[in-house]
VEXFIDO-414529 format. One record per residue: residue in three letters; x negated, y, z negated of N, C-alpha, C in turn. Coordinates in steps of 0.05 Angstrom, whole numbers. Layout:
# VEXFIDO-414529
(pt "ALA"; (X; Y; Z); (X; Y; Z); (X; Y; Z))
...
END
This chain:
# VEXFIDO-414529
(pt "MET"; (299; -180; -663); (279; -200; -644); (297; -214; -628))
(pt "GLY"; (292; -210; -601); (312; -226; -572); (286; -247; -564))
(pt "THR"; (297; -261; -550); (281; -281; -533); (285; -282; -504))
(pt "ARG"; (305; -265; -491); (311; -264; -462); (293; -238; -448))
(pt "LEU"; (286; -246; -429); (269; -231; -416); (257; -226; -390))
(pt "ASP"; (265; -216; -367); (267; -219; -339); (247; -204; -325))
(pt "ILE"; (229; -209; -303); (214; -201; -288); (227; -197; -267))
(pt "THR"; (224; -169; -265); (235; -159; -237); (211; -147; -214))
(pt "GLU"; (214; -165; -197); (188; -163; -173); (198; -144; -152))
(pt "TYR"; (179; -120; -150); (182; -99; -119); (154; -108; -106))
(pt "GLU"; (156; -95; -89); (135; -90; -61); (138; -61; -56))
(pt "TYR"; (112; -47; -59); (118; -19; -43); (92; -16; -17))
(pt "VAL"; (106; -15; -2); (89; -16; 28); (91; 10; 38))
(pt "SER"; (60; 14; 41); (59; 45; 59); (23; 40; 67))
(pt "ASP"; (23; 59; 83); (-1; 70; 98); (-22; 78; 79))
(pt "LYS"; (-11; 89; 62); (-28; 102; 38); (-41; 85; 24))
(pt "VAL"; (-32; 59; 21); (-45; 32; 2); (-72; 33; 17))
(pt "PRO"; (-97; 32; 5); (-119; 24; 14); (-119; -12; 22))
(pt "GLU"; (-137; -17; 38); (-139; -47; 47); (-147; -59; 17))
(pt "GLU"; (-162; -48; 2); (-180; -56; -17); (-153; -63; -39))
(pt "PHE"; (-129; -54; -37); (-109; -50; -64); (-88; -69; -45))
(pt "ASP"; (-90; -77; -27); (-70; -93; -13); (-63; -116; -33))
(pt "GLY"; (-38; -124; -39); (-35; -146; -62); (-40; -139; -88))
(pt "TYR"; (-49; -111; -95); (-54; -109; -122); (-27; -110; -141))
(pt "LYS"; (-31; -119; -165); (-1; -124; -178); (-4; -105; -201))
(pt "ILE"; (14; -88; -200); (17; -69; -230); (50; -75; -247))
(pt "SER"; (42; -89; -272); (63; -90; -288); (65; -69; -310))
(pt "VAL"; (96; -63; -307); (96; -37; -328); (121; -45; -348))
(pt "LEU"; (113; -37; -364); (122; -37; -393); (138; -12; -403))
(pt "SER"; (162; -12; -413); (173; 7; -424); (187; 8; -445))
(pt "ASP"; (194; 27; -468); (215; 30; -483); (212; 0; -499))
(pt "LEU"; (193; -2; -516); (193; -33; -528); (202; -21; -558))
(pt "HIS"; (198; 7; -567); (209; 15; -589); (198; -7; -619))
(pt "CYS"; (177; -14; -615); (168; -27; -634); (179; -57; -640))
(pt "ASN"; (195; -68; -616); (212; -93; -609); (195; -117; -614))
(pt "ARG"; (205; -138; -616); (194; -166; -613); (210; -183; -597))
(pt "ILE"; (196; -197; -571); (212; -212; -558); (194; -240; -560))
(pt "GLY"; (209; -259; -580); (193; -278; -589); (177; -273; -614))
(pt "ARG"; (171; -291; -630); (154; -286; -648); (130; -273; -640))
(pt "HIS"; (117; -250; -656); (91; -238; -644); (90; -228; -617))
(pt "ASN"; (116; -226; -602); (118; -222; -580); (103; -240; -560))
(pt "ASP"; (105; -271; -571); (90; -283; -556); (106; -291; -525))
(pt "ILE"; (130; -288; -521); (149; -295; -497); (143; -270; -473))
(pt "LEU"; (135; -244; -486); (135; -226; -470); (103; -231; -461))
(pt "ILE"; (81; -236; -482); (54; -241; -470); (51; -262; -450))
(pt "ASP"; (70; -288; -458); (70; -306; -440); (82; -298; -409))
(pt "LYS"; (98; -282; -406); (113; -273; -379); (91; -255; -362))
(pt "ILE"; (76; -239; -385); (55; -221; -376); (35; -239; -358))
(pt "ASP"; (26; -260; -375); (3; -278; -365); (6; -294; -340))
(pt "LYS"; (40; -303; -336); (48; -311; -309); (44; -294; -288))
(pt "ILE"; (48; -270; -292); (39; -258; -271); (13; -248; -262))
(pt "ASN"; (-3; -241; -285); (-27; -239; -287); (-33; -213; -266))
(pt "PRO"; (-24; -191; -277); (-24; -165; -263); (-52; -158; -266))
(pt "ASP"; (-64; -140; -240); (-87; -124; -245); (-91; -105; -260))
(pt "ILE"; (-65; -88; -267); (-65; -71; -294); (-40; -71; -301))
(pt "ILE"; (-32; -59; -330); (-10; -55; -343); (-5; -26; -348))
(pt "VAL"; (16; -17; -337); (18; 13; -347); (47; 15; -368))
(pt "CYS"; (43; 25; -388); (63; 27; -399); (74; 59; -400))
(pt "ALA"; (101; 58; -394); (120; 82; -389); (127; 97; -410))
(pt "GLY"; (116; 95; -435); (133; 109; -458); (153; 95; -472))
(pt "ASP"; (149; 107; -501); (168; 100; -517); (162; 73; -525))
(pt "MET"; (139; 64; -525); (130; 32; -537); (133; 37; -568))
(pt "VAL"; (136; 63; -578); (138; 61; -607); (164; 73; -610))
(pt "SER"; (171; 82; -636); (200; 98; -644); (190; 122; -664))
(pt "ASP"; (210; 141; -655); (202; 166; -673); (201; 163; -702))
(pt "ASN"; (214; 144; -712); (212; 143; -741); (188; 127; -751))
(pt "ALA"; (169; 120; -736); (148; 109; -743); (145; 82; -755))
(pt "ARG"; (164; 69; -758); (167; 44; -768); (162; 17; -748))
(pt "HIS"; (146; -1; -763); (140; -23; -750); (110; -15; -728))
(pt "ILE"; (108; 9; -728); (82; 18; -707); (69; -3; -702))
(pt "ASN"; (57; -23; -727); (37; -50; -725); (47; -66; -703))
(pt "VAL"; (73; -68; -702); (85; -96; -680); (76; -87; -653))
(pt "THR"; (74; -58; -644); (65; -50; -621); (35; -53; -620))
(pt "LEU"; (22; -42; -642); (-11; -44; -639); (-20; -73; -640))
(pt "ARG"; (-8; -88; -652); (-16; -120; -648); (-15; -131; -621))
(pt "LEU"; (11; -122; -610); (17; -127; -578); (-5; -117; -567))
(pt "MET"; (-9; -92; -567); (-31; -77; -552); (-55; -89; -550))
(pt "ARG"; (-62; -102; -577); (-95; -107; -578); (-89; -136; -564))
(pt "ARG"; (-74; -155; -563); (-75; -177; -548); (-79; -176; -516))
(pt "LEU"; (-58; -155; -511); (-63; -154; -483); (-85; -136; -477))
(pt "ALA"; (-98; -119; -488); (-125; -108; -482); (-146; -119; -482))
(pt "ALA"; (-140; -145; -489); (-166; -167; -492); (-165; -181; -459))
(pt "LYS"; (-142; -176; -452); (-146; -190; -424); (-145; -173; -399))
(pt "TYR"; (-127; -150; -405); (-120; -134; -384); (-127; -104; -387))
(pt "ARG"; (-132; -86; -363); (-132; -60; -364); (-106; -50; -369))
(pt "ILE"; (-104; -33; -390); (-83; -24; -396); (-79; 17; -397))
(pt "TYR"; (-54; 22; -383); (-56; 51; -377); (-32; 62; -394))
(pt "TYR"; (-29; 81; -415); (-6; 81; -431); (-2; 115; -429))
(pt "ALA"; (26; 114; -419); (34; 144; -418); (58; 155; -445))
(pt "CYS"; (62; 177; -444); (79; 184; -465); (111; 183; -458))
(pt "GLY"; (123; 181; -479); (156; 178; -478); (164; 201; -492))
(pt "ASN"; (186; 207; -503); (201; 222; -521); (192; 216; -548))
(pt "HIS"; (188; 189; -549); (179; 180; -584); (156; 185; -589))
(pt "GLU"; (137; 179; -567); (111; 190; -578); (106; 225; -581))
(pt "LEU"; (119; 235; -561); (121; 263; -562); (131; 270; -594))
(pt "ARG"; (152; 263; -606); (169; 273; -632); (149; 263; -650))
(pt "LEU"; (134; 240; -651); (115; 232; -667); (91; 257; -667))
(pt "PHE"; (84; 266; -648); (64; 284; -643); (66; 313; -656))
(pt "ILE"; (94; 320; -651); (103; 354; -660); (116; 348; -680))
(pt "ASN"; (118; 332; -696); (132; 326; -726); (109; 328; -741))
(pt "PRO"; (105; 343; -758); (82; 344; -783); (83; 325; -802))
(pt "VAL"; (101; 309; -803); (101; 291; -819); (87; 265; -810))
(pt "THR"; (93; 261; -785); (83; 233; -775); (55; 240; -751))
(pt "ASN"; (51; 265; -752); (30; 274; -728); (4; 264; -740))
(pt "ARG"; (-3; 255; -760); (-32; 243; -774); (-29; 212; -762))
(pt "MET"; (-4; 204; -764); (1; 178; -758); (-1; 176; -730))
(pt "TYR"; (7; 191; -718); (5; 188; -683); (-19; 191; -673))
(pt "ARG"; (-34; 211; -681); (-66; 214; -684); (-84; 188; -684))
(pt "ARG"; (-69; 182; -705); (-93; 152; -717); (-77; 127; -693))
(pt "TYR"; (-54; 123; -693); (-43; 107; -669); (-60; 108; -641))
(pt "CYS"; (-64; 135; -632); (-74; 138; -610); (-110; 133; -605))
(pt "PHE"; (-118; 137; -631); (-145; 131; -633); (-149; 102; -630))
(pt "ARG"; (-132; 86; -651); (-137; 62; -652); (-131; 43; -620))
(pt "LEU"; (-110; 60; -605); (-114; 45; -576); (-133; 54; -559))
(pt "LYS"; (-145; 79; -563); (-171; 82; -550); (-188; 62; -560))
(pt "LYS"; (-189; 58; -580); (-211; 38; -592); (-215; 10; -583))
(pt "MET"; (-181; 9; -571); (-182; -21; -558); (-187; -20; -529))
(pt "GLY"; (-196; 1; -519); (-196; 0; -491); (-176; 9; -477))
(pt "ILE"; (-160; 14; -481); (-132; 25; -468); (-132; 62; -465))
(pt "THR"; (-130; 66; -441); (-130; 93; -432); (-102; 101; -437))
(pt "TYR"; (-108; 132; -452); (-82; 141; -458); (-83; 159; -440))
(pt "MET"; (-61; 167; -429); (-57; 190; -405); (-35; 212; -412))
(pt "ASN"; (-41; 233; -430); (-27; 254; -438); (-32; 280; -422))
(pt "ASN"; (-14; 280; -398); (-20; 297; -377); (-51; 298; -365))
(pt "ARG"; (-56; 275; -361); (-85; 268; -344); (-84; 252; -329))
(pt "SER"; (-100; 249; -317); (-99; 223; -289); (-124; 213; -287))
(pt "VAL"; (-129; 190; -275); (-145; 172; -280); (-149; 163; -245))
(pt "TYR"; (-177; 159; -238); (-171; 141; -206); (-183; 113; -209))
(pt "ILE"; (-163; 96; -202); (-177; 68; -196); (-186; 63; -178))
(pt "LYS"; (-211; 48; -179); (-224; 45; -156); (-231; 15; -150))
(pt "LYS"; (-230; 12; -123); (-241; -16; -115); (-259; -5; -94))
(pt "GLY"; (-284; -13; -93); (-302; -7; -65); (-311; 17; -69))
(pt "ASP"; (-306; 33; -46); (-303; 59; -41); (-274; 77; -43))
(pt "LYS"; (-256; 56; -47); (-239; 66; -41); (-221; 68; -72))
(pt "ALA"; (-199; 90; -74); (-183; 90; -100); (-155; 94; -97))
(pt "ILE"; (-142; 91; -118); (-113; 104; -120); (-114; 124; -147))
(pt "ARG"; (-98; 142; -155); (-93; 161; -173); (-70; 154; -190))
(pt "LEU"; (-77; 150; -218); (-51; 144; -236); (-50; 170; -256))
(pt "ILE"; (-21; 184; -252); (-24; 201; -275); (-4; 194; -293))
(pt "GLY"; (-11; 200; -319); (9; 203; -342); (19; 232; -347))
(pt "LEU"; (46; 234; -347); (62; 261; -342); (79; 261; -376))
(pt "ASN"; (67; 283; -388); (80; 289; -414); (98; 312; -415))
(pt "ILE"; (122; 313; -410); (139; 336; -409); (151; 348; -433))
(pt "SER"; (159; 376; -431); (172; 384; -465); (197; 368; -472))
(pt "ARG"; (194; 372; -501); (217; 362; -514); (249; 374; -497))
(pt "GLN"; (245; 400; -491); (265; 410; -479); (278; 390; -461))
(pt "TYR"; (265; 379; -445); (275; 364; -425); (288; 338; -432))
(pt "TYR"; (288; 333; -454); (306; 307; -467); (332; 317; -480))
(pt "ASN"; (338; 341; -477); (364; 348; -488); (392; 333; -477))
(pt "LYS"; (406; 334; -494); (436; 319; -489); (444; 329; -461))
(pt "MET"; (464; 318; -447); (476; 326; -422); (494; 355; -428))
(pt "TRP"; (502; 364; -451); (513; 388; -450); (492; 414; -457))
(pt "ASN"; (466; 406; -457); (447; 426; -464); (421; 419; -441))
(pt "LYS"; (427; 402; -419); (404; 397; -402); (392; 423; -389))
(pt "ILE"; (366; 425; -388); (356; 442; -375); (339; 434; -353))
(pt "ASP"; (346; 458; -331); (331; 450; -309); (303; 455; -305))
(pt "MET"; (290; 441; -293); (260; 437; -290); (256; 453; -267))
(pt "PRO"; (240; 478; -274); (234; 497; -250); (210; 487; -231))
(pt "PRO"; (208; 494; -213); (189; 488; -193); (164; 498; -194))
(pt "GLY"; (147; 486; -197); (115; 488; -203); (114; 477; -236))
(pt "TYR"; (133; 467; -246); (128; 463; -277); (103; 440; -281))
(pt "VAL"; (113; 415; -259); (98; 390; -260); (66; 398; -257))
(pt "ASP"; (58; 420; -226); (36; 434; -225); (20; 447; -247))
(pt "MET"; (41; 459; -267); (29; 471; -290); (16; 450; -310))
(pt "LEU"; (26; 426; -314); (20; 406; -329); (-5; 392; -319))
(pt "ILE"; (-4; 381; -294); (-24; 360; -288); (-30; 374; -260))
(pt "GLY"; (-34; 396; -255); (-46; 408; -230); (-35; 399; -202))
(pt "LYS"; (-40; 406; -178); (-31; 397; -152); (-35; 368; -145))
(pt "SER"; (-20; 356; -134); (-22; 328; -123); (-48; 334; -99))
(pt "GLU"; (-57; 310; -93); (-74; 304; -70); (-62; 281; -55))
(pt "LYS"; (-57; 301; -28); (-46; 286; -3); (-58; 260; 9))
(pt "ASP"; (-83; 260; 1); (-105; 238; 15); (-107; 215; -1))
(pt "VAL"; (-88; 214; -20); (-97; 189; -43); (-65; 180; -53))
(pt "LEU"; (-68; 156; -57); (-36; 140; -69); (-40; 151; -92))
(pt "GLU"; (-14; 172; -95); (-7; 184; -124); (17; 165; -139))
(pt "ILE"; (6; 157; -165); (29; 143; -177); (32; 160; -206))
(pt "LEU"; (56; 165; -208); (58; 187; -235); (77; 169; -249))
(pt "VAL"; (65; 166; -275); (81; 157; -296); (94; 175; -309))
(pt "ALA"; (119; 175; -306); (136; 201; -318); (166; 192; -334))
(pt "HIS"; (162; 187; -361); (186; 171; -375); (217; 179; -372))
(pt "ASN"; (219; 202; -364); (250; 211; -358); (248; 213; -327))
(pt "PRO"; (273; 197; -317); (278; 191; -293); (291; 217; -279))
(pt "ASP"; (308; 234; -296); (326; 253; -290); (314; 278; -270))
(pt "TYR"; (286; 277; -279); (276; 296; -255); (262; 285; -237))
(pt "PHE"; (268; 264; -221); (257; 245; -204); (251; 267; -179))
(pt "LYS"; (272; 285; -173); (269; 304; -149); (249; 318; -153))
(pt "ARG"; (242; 331; -176); (219; 345; -184); (191; 330; -177))
(pt "TYR"; (191; 310; -191); (165; 292; -187); (159; 285; -157))
(pt "ALA"; (179; 279; -142); (178; 277; -110); (167; 305; -101))
(pt "GLU"; (183; 328; -104); (171; 353; -96); (141; 356; -103))
(pt "TRP"; (131; 350; -120); (107; 352; -138); (83; 336; -117))
(pt "GLY"; (95; 314; -100); (79; 293; -87); (74; 270; -99))
(pt "ALA"; (90; 259; -119); (85; 232; -120); (94; 215; -102))
(pt "ASP"; (76; 191; -96); (84; 175; -80); (105; 148; -92))
(pt "ILE"; (91; 146; -115); (109; 128; -135); (112; 139; -163))
(pt "VAL"; (139; 135; -172); (143; 139; -198); (150; 118; -216))
(pt "PHE"; (140; 114; -239); (149; 97; -253); (161; 111; -285))
(pt "SER"; (186; 98; -290); (199; 116; -304); (211; 94; -328))
(pt "GLY"; (225; 107; -348); (240; 85; -369); (261; 101; -379))
(pt "HIS"; (266; 106; -402); (281; 123; -422); (308; 115; -423))
(pt "VAL"; (322; 103; -404); (354; 103; -404); (356; 73; -410))
(pt "HIS"; (341; 54; -413); (344; 28; -427); (370; 13; -409))
(pt "GLY"; (366; 17; -382); (386; 9; -366); (413; 14; -366))
(pt "GLY"; (419; 37; -382); (445; 47; -386); (459; 32; -409))
(pt "ILE"; (443; 21; -428); (458; 6; -453); (473; -21; -441))
(pt "ALA"; (498; -18; -428); (508; -39; -418); (516; -33; -387))
(pt "VAL"; (513; -59; -373); (510; -63; -343); (541; -72; -333))
(pt "LEU"; (549; -53; -321); (584; -68; -304); (571; -77; -276))
(pt "PRO"; (590; -103; -277); (583; -110; -246); (599; -86; -223))
(pt "TYR"; (578; -79; -203); (585; -63; -182); (582; -32; -184))
(pt "ILE"; (582; -30; -215); (577; 2; -225); (556; 4; -237))
(pt "GLY"; (538; -10; -249); (512; -7; -265); (512; 0; -293))
(pt "GLY"; (495; 17; -300); (488; 27; -325); (511; 47; -334))
(pt "VAL"; (521; 39; -360); (544; 57; -372); (538; 85; -382))
(pt "ILE"; (514; 88; -399); (509; 114; -413); (474; 107; -418))
(pt "ALA"; (468; 139; -416); (446; 146; -417); (434; 152; -449))
(pt "PRO"; (414; 159; -449); (404; 171; -478); (418; 200; -488))
(pt "SER"; (421; 213; -461); (430; 238; -458); (458; 241; -462))
(pt "LEU"; (470; 214; -469); (503; 209; -473); (517; 216; -444))
(pt "LYS"; (504; 220; -426); (516; 217; -393); (523; 191; -392))
(pt "LEU"; (556; 189; -382); (564; 167; -374); (556; 159; -344))
(pt "PHE"; (552; 138; -340); (546; 129; -311); (525; 141; -301))
(pt "PRO"; (502; 143; -307); (478; 159; -301); (477; 152; -273))
(pt "GLU"; (463; 171; -259); (454; 165; -228); (433; 150; -227))
(pt "TYR"; (410; 157; -251); (389; 135; -247); (392; 120; -272))
(pt "ASP"; (399; 93; -271); (402; 77; -293); (374; 56; -289))
(pt "PHE"; (375; 41; -273); (354; 20; -272); (350; 13; -240))
(pt "GLY"; (326; 2; -236); (321; -6; -203); (303; 17; -189))
(pt "LYS"; (308; 14; -162); (294; 26; -145); (311; 51; -130))
(pt "PHE"; (300; 73; -129); (309; 98; -119); (291; 109; -104))
(pt "LYS"; (300; 126; -83); (281; 142; -63); (292; 170; -59))
(pt "TYR"; (270; 181; -59); (280; 213; -49); (255; 223; -31))
(pt "GLY"; (264; 228; -4); (240; 233; 15); (224; 215; 19))
(pt "GLU"; (200; 215; 13); (175; 192; 17); (173; 186; -10))
(pt "SER"; (185; 192; -31); (170; 185; -59); (193; 158; -66))
(pt "VAL"; (185; 143; -83); (199; 116; -89); (191; 121; -123))
(pt "MET"; (216; 116; -134); (216; 117; -163); (228; 87; -175))
(pt "TYR"; (212; 74; -191); (220; 48; -204); (221; 49; -228))
(pt "LEU"; (251; 50; -237); (263; 55; -268); (268; 27; -278))
(pt "SER"; (248; 23; -301); (252; -1; -319); (277; 0; -341))
(pt "ARG"; (293; -25; -339); (306; -24; -360); (300; -22; -389))
(pt "GLY"; (276; -25; -393); (257; -22; -419); (262; -50; -431))
(pt "LEU"; (246; -51; -457); (237; -82; -468); (260; -78; -496))
(pt "GLY"; (264; -57; -509); (282; -54; -529); (301; -37; -530))
(pt "SER"; (310; -28; -554); (329; -9; -562); (326; 7; -583))
(pt "HIS"; (338; 28; -585); (340; 53; -609); (357; 57; -619))
(pt "THR"; (368; 80; -609); (390; 97; -617); (415; 79; -621))
(pt "ILE"; (427; 71; -592); (444; 49; -592); (432; 21; -593))
(pt "PRO"; (432; 7; -613); (421; -25; -614); (434; -42; -599))
(pt "VAL"; (443; -41; -582); (453; -61; -556); (452; -61; -536))
(pt "ARG"; (450; -83; -523); (442; -90; -489); (463; -109; -483))
(pt "ILE"; (480; -99; -470); (503; -120; -456); (498; -120; -426))
(pt "PHE"; (495; -148; -415); (490; -157; -395); (469; -142; -376))
(pt "ASN"; (447; -137; -393); (427; -119; -393); (399; -134; -411))
(pt "ASN"; (388; -156; -399); (362; -165; -409); (341; -144; -411))
(pt "PRO"; (322; -142; -426); (297; -130; -423); (285; -136; -401))
(pt "GLU"; (263; -125; -393); (248; -130; -363); (220; -115; -365))
(pt "ILE"; (207; -134; -347); (179; -127; -344); (184; -117; -311))
(pt "MET"; (177; -93; -301); (177; -87; -273); (143; -104; -267))
(pt "ASN"; (147; -120; -243); (118; -120; -232); (121; -107; -201))
(pt "VAL"; (107; -88; -192); (104; -72; -171); (80; -81; -158))
(pt "THR"; (80; -98; -133); (60; -108; -118); (56; -81; -93))
(pt "LEU"; (28; -76; -90); (28; -58; -69); (14; -71; -41))
(pt "ARG"; (29; -62; -21); (19; -71; 3); (13; -50; 24))
(pt "ARG"; (-7; -55; 38); (-14; -42; 58); (6; -47; 83))
(pt "LYS"; (15; -23; 98); (33; -24; 117); (15; -32; 142))
END
């Protein structure tokens, strides 16, 4: 249980942002792994309350695949859902809970409890968030486990794979894709995402000045995508350092963070 927590502010400026959404605040949480920041996650909740976002997006791995301490995440979600609209997308740990016969029942119960709280669970599905007669589209992408392999066994994502999971993109609406693994950012951009929210890399575990993150979960050293803002064509990816840790339980010069992205009309 730690107490340090950063808020990283970004602005996304585009003429695809409807006037009704100018100033719309989206807080992104990722890779909690049942961690606590402050007793009962009070520090995390207080930071979110200071932002007062319009919505919260969970970008995966809010739990861990060992299914331990899952109630820590549920208690946090219950407290946040009482105040904010929450949209939750899968990470590789939620995926592992689902495909493991031992934990599948617990995973289904977990999803049921989230839905009972009013949380929208986006497993390869999309929702339209409306203000007046305008809308933006939010999509939760859940890719196959093979795309989380270690670096020596990394599999290329074929063209059309994202379309197969979530259908075609819509050119006349702001498309926000929540895709846990940032390694395939170019495929997400080619699909048509305007904004991508990702996590998974935990900021590279340790952050070195002028170099960045040291190691990814795939065990790749100095990953191209470690944390922060990235561009490819017209697409922008905001990659969170995450809130917790898992396989390598340390964070060096790498505080947990909440990303807050404010939409601005150009």
